[in-house]
VOVOTI-509095 format. One record per residue (C-alpha): residue in three letters; x, y, z. Coordinates in steps of 0.1 Angstrom, whole numbers, padded with zeros to 4 digits, always signed. Last residue first. Layout:
BEGIN
ALAXYZ
...
***
This chain:
BEGIN
LYS+0012+0337-0026
LYS+0001+0332+0010
ARG-0035+0332+0000
LYS-0031+0303-0023
ARG-0013+0283+0004
ILE-0041+0289+0029
GLU-0067+0280+0003
ALA-0050+0247-0007
LYS-0045+0238+0030
ALA-0081+0244+0038
ARG-0093+0224+0008
ARG-0071+0195+0018
MET-0084+0196+0054
HIS-0120+0196+0042
GLN-0113+0167+0019
VAL-0098+0147+0048
LEU-0129+0156+0069
PRO-0156+0143+0045
ARG-0181+0138+0074
HIS-0194+0102+0077
ALA-0216+0112+0108
PRO-0202+0083+0128
CYS-0166+0096+0123
VAL-0141+0069+0129
TYR-0127+0066+0094
ALA-0130+0103+0087
CYS-0107+0111+0117
SER-0081+0084+0108
GLY-0080+0096+0072
CYS-0042+0100+0071
GLU-0044+0136+0057
LEU-0012+0142+0077
CYS-0026+0175+0092
ASP+0001+0199+0103
MET-0012+0226+0080
VAL-0045+0225+0098
HIS-0027+0240+0128
ASN-0056+0256+0147
GLN-0047+0291+0137
ALA-0047+0280+0101
ALA-0083+0265+0104
LEU-0094+0298+0120
ASP-0079+0318+0091
PHE-0096+0294+0067
ARG-0130+0304+0081
GLU-0149+0292+0050
ALA-0178+0282+0072
GLU-0175+0247+0059
VAL-0137+0250+0065
ALA-0142+0261+0101
ASN-0166+0232+0108
GLY-0141+0207+0095
LEU-0113+0222+0116
LEU-0134+0221+0147
CYS-0142+0185+0141
PRO-0106+0177+0133
ILE-0092+0189+0166
LEU-0055+0182+0162
ASN-0034+0159+0183
MET-0012+0149+0154
PRO-0022+0112+0155
CYS-0059+0121+0154
GLY-0080+0092+0167
GLU-0091+0107+0200
VAL-0100+0140+0184
CYS-0119+0122+0156
ARG-0139+0103+0182
GLY-0149+0135+0200
CYS-0187+0129+0198
ARG-0194+0165+0187
ILE-0224+0155+0165
CYS-0209+0171+0134
GLY-0236+0176+0107
THR-0244+0149+0082
SER-0225+0134+0053
GLY-0241+0109+0029
TYR-0220+0078+0024
ASN-0208+0066-0010
MET-0205+0028-0012
SER-0173+0012-0020
LEU-0171-0018+0004
GLU-0202-0034-0010
VAL-0191-0028-0045
PRO-0159-0048-0041
LEU-0126-0030-0036
LEU-0098-0032-0062
LEU-0064-0022-0048
ILE-0033-0015-0068
GLY-0005-0009-0043
SER+0029+0007-0036
THR+0029+0028-0068
ASN+0058+0052-0059
LYS+0081+0046-0089
ALA+0051+0047-0112
VAL+0026+0022-0126
PRO+0007+0036-0155
VAL-0030+0048-0154
GLU-0049+0029-0181
PHE-0075+0015-0157
SER-0092+0049-0155
LYS-0113+0068-0129
GLN-0089+0062-0100
ALA-0094+0065-0063
PHE-0063+0078-0045
GLY-0045+0061-0016
MET-0043+0074+0019
MET-0067+0052+0038
PRO-0076+0025+0012
GLY-0040+0017+0003
GLY-0021+0028-0028
LEU-0037+0033-0062
ILE-0074+0027-0057
LEU-0099+0012-0080
LYS-0135+0011-0068
GLY-0167-0010-0070
PRO-0151-0039-0088
GLU-0172-0062-0110
ALA-0166-0097-0099
THR-0139-0124-0100
VAL-0112-0101-0113
GLY-0081-0105-0134
GLY-0056-0133-0128
ALA-0030-0113-0109
PHE-0010-0106-0141
GLU-0043-0093-0156
ILE-0045-0067-0128
ALA-0010-0055-0138
LYS-0022-0052-0174
ILE-0051-0030-0164
VAL-0028-0008-0142
PRO-0007+0000-0173
THR+0030-0008-0167
GLY+0051+0023-0171
ILE+0074+0015-0143
LYS+0083-0022-0145
LEU+0064-0044-0120
LEU+0078-0069-0094
TRP+0045-0083-0082
ASN+0030-0090-0048
GLY-0002-0110-0046
PRO-0039-0113-0049
ASN-0050-0141-0073
LYS-0086-0136-0085
VAL-0089-0099-0075
VAL-0125-0092-0062
GLU-0116-0091-0025
GLY-0087-0068-0031
THR-0051-0071-0042
ILE-0022-0062-0064
THR+0007-0053-0041
THR+0036-0036-0059
VAL+0073-0044-0058
ARG+0093-0019-0079
GLU+0109-0014-0113
VAL+0130+0011-0133
LEU+0152+0026-0105
PRO+0188+0027-0119
ILE+0212-0003-0118
GLY+0249+0002-0111
ARG+0251-0030-0091
CYS+0264-0020-0057
VAL+0254+0017-0058
ALA+0221+0017-0077
ASP+0209-0018-0066
THR+0217-0011-0030
MET+0199+0023-0032
ALA+0169+0005-0047
ALA+0167-0017-0015
ALA+0168+0015+0006
THR+0140+0031-0014
GLY+0119+0000-0009
VAL+0125+0002+0029
ASN+0111+0037+0029
GLN+0133+0065+0042
VAL+0131+0088+0073
VAL+0158+0114+0082
CYS+0161+0125+0118
GLY+0175+0154+0139
ALA+0141+0166+0150
ASP+0141+0195+0126
MET+0153+0170+0100
PRO+0119+0153+0103
LEU+0102+0185+0090
GLY+0087+0214+0108
GLY+0054+0233+0106
THR+0047+0224+0142
PRO+0078+0208+0157
VAL+0087+0172+0150
LYS+0085+0155+0184
ARG+0112+0132+0197
GLY+0106+0100+0215
THR+0132+0082+0194
ILE+0113+0052+0180
ALA+0077+0060+0185
MET+0080+0097+0180
ILE+0101+0094+0149
LEU+0078+0068+0134
GLN+0048+0091+0142
LYS+0064+0120+0125
GLU+0073+0100+0094
SER+0039+0082+0090
GLY+0043+0045+0092
GLN+0024+0040+0124
PRO-0007+0056+0109
TYR-0025+0032+0119
GLN-0016+0010+0148
VAL+0000-0024+0149
LYS+0025-0016+0177
LEU+0061-0012+0164
THR+0091-0035+0167
ALA+0124-0016+0162
VAL+0152-0034+0143
LYS+0186-0019+0151
ILE+0212-0014+0124
GLY+0250-0015+0126
PHE+0253-0034+0093
GLU+0264-0067+0109
ALA+0238-0061+0136
ALA+0210-0062+0111
ARG+0218-0097+0097
ARG+0195-0121+0116
GLY+0172-0093+0128
LEU+0161-0085+0093
ALA+0147-0120+0088
GLU+0132-0121+0123
ILE+0114-0088+0119
ALA+0102-0100+0085
ASP+0087-0131+0101
ILE+0072-0111+0129
LYS+0052-0089+0105
ASN+0022-0082+0127
ALA+0045-0065+0151
GLU+0049-0035+0129
VAL+0084-0028+0115
GLY+0107+0002+0122
ILE+0142-0001+0108
TYR+0166+0019+0129
VAL+0200+0036+0123
ASN+0218+0056+0150
LYS+0254+0060+0137
VAL+0249+0089+0114
ASN+0272+0103+0087
LEU+0243+0112+0063
ILE+0259+0095+0033
LYS+0272+0067+0055
ALA+0237+0061+0069
SER+0223+0060+0034
ILE+0248+0033+0025
ALA+0239+0013+0057
ALA+0202+0016+0049
GLY+0208+0003+0014
GLU+0228-0026+0029
LEU+0199-0035+0052
VAL+0172-0034+0026
ARG+0192-0054+0000
GLU+0202-0079+0028
PRO+0165-0084+0039
GLN+0154-0097+0005
GLU+0126-0122+0010
LEU+0112-0110+0043
MET+0119-0073+0040
LEU+0106-0073+0004
ARG+0075-0094+0013
HIS+0065-0069+0041
ASP+0072-0039+0018
ALA+0048-0053-0008
THR+0021-0062+0018
LEU-0006-0035+0013
TYR-0042-0045+0023
PRO-0045-0019+0051
GLU-0019+0008+0053
CYS+0005+0003+0083
GLU+0035-0007+0061
ALA+0057-0003+0092
GLY+0090-0009+0073
ASN+0100+0028+0074
LEU+0137+0031+0077
ILE+0149+0055+0103
LEU+0182+0074+0101
THR+0193+0093+0132
ASP+0220+0120+0140
ILE+0211+0148+0117
THR+0222+0183+0126
LYS+0204+0209+0104
ASP+0224+0241+0098
PRO+0243+0225+0069
PRO+0211+0219+0050
PRO+0201+0182+0046
SER+0214+0164+0016
LEU+0200+0128+0020
LYS+0165+0141+0013
VAL+0177+0158-0019
HIS+0195+0126-0031
THR+0163+0107-0025
PRO+0141+0127-0047
PHE+0107+0129-0029
ALA+0083+0103-0044
ALA+0058+0108-0016
GLY+0043+0074-0016
GLY+0065+0048+0001
MET+0089+0048-0028
GLY+0108+0079-0020
VAL+0128+0087-0051
LEU+0159+0073-0067
GLY+0167+0084-0103
ALA+0199+0063-0107
ASP+0220+0094-0114
ALA+0208+0111-0083
THR+0217+0083-0060
ARG+0250+0079-0079
LYS+0258+0115-0073
LEU+0250+0112-0036
LEU+0274+0082-0034
GLU+0302+0100-0052
LYS+0298+0131-0030
VAL+0298+0110+0002
ASP+0332+0094-0005
ALA+0336+0058-0016
LYS+0356+0033+0005
HIS+0328+0014+0022
TRP+0305+0022-0008
ASP+0325+0000-0031
ILE+0308+0014-0062
ALA+0296-0007-0092
PRO+0302+0010-0126
MET+0269+0022-0143
PRO+0253-0006-0162
GLU+0260-0011-0200
CYS+0226-0011-0217
PRO+0201-0038-0209
GLU+0183-0060-0235
ASP+0146-0067-0226
GLN+0145-0087-0258
GLY+0108-0084-0266
ASP+0112-0053-0288
ALA+0091-0032-0264
GLU+0072-0002-0278
ILE+0081+0027-0255
GLU+0058+0056-0247
ILE+0072+0085-0228
ALA+0045+0100-0207
PRO+0028+0134-0205
ILE-0001+0140-0180
LEU-0039+0137-0184
THR-0057+0145-0151
GLY-0072+0122-0124
MET-0045+0124-0098
PRO-0029+0090-0108
GLY-0024+0102-0143
PRO-0044+0093-0174
VAL-0021+0094-0205
ASP-0008+0122-0228
VAL+0018+0110-0252
ILE+0055+0115-0258
GLY+0065+0094-0288
THR+0069+0059-0302
VAL+0102+0053-0284
LYS+0116+0020-0297
GLY+0126-0011-0277
SER+0146-0022-0247
THR+0130-0023-0212
PRO+0122-0001-0182
SER+0138+0030-0198
HIS+0153+0054-0173
LEU+0140+0086-0156
ASN+0161+0111-0137
ALA+0148+0130-0107
SER+0140+0166-0098
VAL+0146+0188-0068
PHE+0181+0199-0079
GLY+0172+0211-0114
ASP+0158+0195-0145
ALA+0165+0158-0140
GLU+0171+0141-0173
ALA+0145+0120-0192
ILE+0152+0088-0212
LEU+0184+0075-0195
GLN+0190+0039-0206
TYR+0183+0012-0180
LYS+0168-0012-0206
LYS+0179-0002-0241
VAL+0165+0025-0264
LEU+0159+0030-0301
ASP+0148+0065-0310
GLY+0118+0068-0334
ALA+0099+0093-0314
LYS+0122+0114-0292
VAL+0146+0109-0264
VAL+0162+0133-0238
PRO+0129+0141-0221
LYS+0133+0168-0194
PRO+0126+0159-0158
LEU+0096+0173-0140
LYS+0103+0198-0113
GLY+0095+0189-0077
VAL+0080+0157-0062
ASN+0089+0128-0084
GLU+0074+0105-0110
SER+0057+0131-0132
LEU+0072+0121-0165
LEU+0051+0090-0166
VAL+0066+0060-0184
ARG+0042+0044-0208
TYR+0051+0008-0215
LYS+0043-0014-0245
ASP+0044-0050-0256
LEU+0046-0064-0221
LEU+0073-0085-0204
PRO+0061-0109-0177
ALA+0058-0097-0141
ALA+0084-0109-0116
THR+0067-0126-0086
ILE+0072-0116-0050
PRO+0060-0143-0027
ALA+0023-0145-0017
ASN+0018-0150+0020
CYS+0009-0114+0028
SER-0016-0112-0001
LEU-0052-0117+0010
ALA-0042-0118+0047
LYS-0034-0081+0045
GLY-0071-0071+0043
ASP-0068-0048+0074
SER-0102-0056+0089
VAL-0115-0036+0118
PRO-0091-0007+0111
HIS-0067+0002+0140
ILE-0067+0038+0150
GLY-0043+0066+0157
GLY-0036+0086+0189
ASP-0004+0086+0209
PHE+0027+0069+0195
THR+0041+0034+0194
LEU+0069+0010+0204
ILE+0067-0026+0213
ASP+0094-0036+0238
LYS+0072-0025+0267
LYS+0046-0050+0256
SER+0070-0079+0262
MET+0085-0100+0234
***
């Protein structure tokens, strides 16, 4: 493969050590059944679903336990059979207590009658969209945006391209890699179903060049589904929607715009695989592949976890730890969120559970900007992070808005390369929050 066949975008970085070797060769392993699961109600962007069960109710695996409350909301289903013991407050991934449906497993893992399988080749779009919503599908790459909403663009938006994100550019994470390698047909069929819903012919799966085995596995069947596999340069944040679109199509999403404004819809490969399950098997989204990794994890690997699995139990599946961890992160080290509790449950968008050793978890002291320009070179959105950071410190949020802080991806590239260790991502988040507050 020549260099001209490897696609990329301007800007970005490549971390010195990506940590993927810890788990990239570990096959997907189904986790054993637990005694208890706590299914978070906040598993989607938008309005929380309404519980349809109460304490004392007996439920079966795949049974609806919370119903979408409006268009931008998503159904929740039971990950196993057992008894609902109540709706309890548990630690959430953003550091606050949030409600969860607690289910005491009966050990049988007995499923309810699945939804009827659909022949998607013959089905109409409305039927497929309804199944997507009924199954509670959301974006599994991190955003958790309800899939049926993403696949229903406004009539004034012309969509001609679907891109599946298989880049998995975050360091340490390998769940999508293993999914594409071990179950390429699930990914490809889900992409084809999504393409039918959108009525598009241009369908791509973007995969970074460090996953050549996954590229080959997808490539063996891709043409049968009318899909092209695009090889991407190993460069962070290659998996960001706007960067994927630029790399694969050459189109730029306009400032303040969405992928649909460039004629594209982007989905994660995990979401595509879940689409296949929902349509072809009638199974809702109740489990996902998650990377459990880090230098202090005894057996780093990729696990098929039920939603509602406490993080502490997931770590036990991987053999526990070999030393005291310095930091627990859900997701990857660049865009993931540090946790203060090991009792946070796994959700539909939990791509990784990362335990960093103490030596990689130190808190740096920030100093003033030295105007070296490294953040400008690394920004994939062509922003000027040093200017934005200074504006926020001066509480000039108007200046930050004028310099397009709302276009920031919060990818952390600027903070990663900053020799002054400035908290640039935190500055961007603060600016966005202030600007949104002042618009209300």
